[in-house]
C-alpha positions, 0 to 999 in steps of 0.5 A, a space after each residue: 780446655 774442653 776434651 777433644 778427640 783424639 787426645 793424642 793429637 789435641 794434647 800436642 802443641 798449640 792450636 794452628 790457624 783454623 784454616 789449616 786445620 779445616 783444610 786438613 779435615 777436608 783432605 781426610 774427607 776427600 780420602 774417605 770419599 775416594 774410599 767410598 768410590 773404590 768400594 762402589 767400583 769393586 762391588 759394581 765390577 763384580 755385581 754387574 757381570 761385565 764380559 770380563 774373564 771371571 778370575 780377573 774380574 774377581 781379582 780386580 773387584 777384591 783389590 778395589 774393595 781391599 783398597 777401600 777398606 785400607 784407605 780410611 784408617 791410613 787417611 786417619 793416621 795421615 790426618 793425625 800426623 799432619 795435625 800434630 805437625 801443624 800444632 808443633 810448628 814442624 814440617 808436614 809429613 809426606 803423603 803415603 796415600 797418593 803414591 800408593 794409589 798412584 801405583 795400585 790403580 793402574 795395576 788394577 786397570 791393567 787387570 781389568 783390561 786383561 780381563 776384557 781382552 781375555 773375556 
């Protein structure tokens, strides 16, 4: 067998159906695109100088950029955990990404709304 990266994933169990592995990879790529969108939103919010209360605009921008930075490593760990579970024939782990963003994005939206109303 050729060396595949990361070994901590591919040295576990046996290869699952390729369709499942590819679906897991597509999910990772979707989270990476989400991270890129969050980064773009954070930069745009601060750069465009929208009529928001300046402190709240900065808080929302920084929160978006921090989420964008944190998302790829967490997505990678989630991909690896899912891949290992498939290779072992175990139940798939639950997502830690979706619940976190489900809470964080409305909070950031409320900060932006407050910035609009106070700006």
